[in-house]
N, C-alpha and C positions, 0 to 999 in steps of 0.2 A: 723951449721944448725939453722933454725929459731926456736924461742921459741914456744912451743905447744899452749900457751895461746894467742899468737898473730897470729897464722897461720890460714888464712881464710879457707883453705881446711879442716883442722882438725875441726874447729868450724862448718863448713857446715856438715861434716860427723856426728859429735856429734848431731847436731840439727835433722838431718834426722833419726838417730838412735832413738832419744827420741820420735820423731813423730811416728815412726813405733811401738814402744812399746805402746804408748798411743792408737793408732788405733787398735792394736791387742787386747788390754785390752777391749776397747769399743766393738769391734766386738764379742769377746767371751761372754761378758755380754749380748749383744743383742741376740745372737744366742741361749743362754740358756733360754731365756724367752719363755713362752707359746704363747705370742702374735706373736713373730717372726715365730714360727712353724705354727700358724694359717694363717698368711699372706703368707708364702711360699707355703702352701697347696692350698690356693686360687689362687696364681699365677700359680702354676702347673696345676690346673684344667682349668684355663683360657687358658693357653698355649695349653693344650691338645684339648680343644674345638676349638681353632683357627686353630690348625693343621688339625683337622678333617674337618672343614669348607673349608680350603684351598684345601684339597684333593678332596672334592666334587666339588668345583669350577673348579679345574684342570681337573677332569674327564669330566665335562660338556663341558669345552673348547675343550678338545681333541675330544670328540664326534662331536662337531660342526665343527671341522677342519677335520673330517673323519679320525682320527688317533686312533690307539689302546691305551688303557690306560695301566698302569703298570700291573694291575691285569689280563687284557686280554693277555698281552705279557707273563706273568708268566704261564698262562693257556696254551698258545700255546707251550711254551717251554716244559712243562710237557707232553703234548700230543705228541710232537715230540720225546721226550725221550722214551715214551711208544712204539711208532711206531718203533723206532730204535731197541729197545729191542726185539720186536716181529720179526723184520726182521733178527736179529741175531739168534734167535731161529729157524726160518725157514731155514736159511742158514746152521745151524748146522744139522738140520734134513735131509736136502738134501744131505749134505756131508756124513752123516751116511748111507743114502739109497744108494748113489752111490758107497760107499765102499763095502756095503753088496752085491750089484749086480755085482760088478767088473767093472762097467763102469766108465771111468774117468770123474770127475766133469768138466763141461764146465768152461772156463776161462783161468787159467794159463797153463794147459797142451794142450789146443786145438790149433793146428797150424793155422796161419792166411793164407788166400789165397794170391797168389803172386800179387804184385802190378804191374799193367800193364800201368796205366796212369801216365805220368810224368808231373811235373810242367813246365810252360813255361820258356824258357831261360831268363836270366837276360837282354839280349839285346832287347827282344820283349816288356819288361815292361816299358822301358824308353820312354817318350813322350815329 
């Protein structure tokens, strides 16, 4: 095997390891300073402001394109869920009333009328 002192891969790995240690040491010192915290808070505030502005622009764009915004879609979904819940309650009440009166509830138990009209034959459809 090659000597470790002359092996270029080993030297490269050693150099990268030392660079990582130096960078980690520098980063730890920088993050512990109050200036770093102040800068990160400012960056966070700027990011939040930019995100809010982008949201407002997107909503204006969607309005100009006559499309619903995310908030409007969420509102419609909530209203739809409310309507579905009310329909379920009405269905349950109707089932209770039909059971109490002895009349079968329309739907599953109701027989369908006989089918008298037949579809055209396959020969008549070819043109």
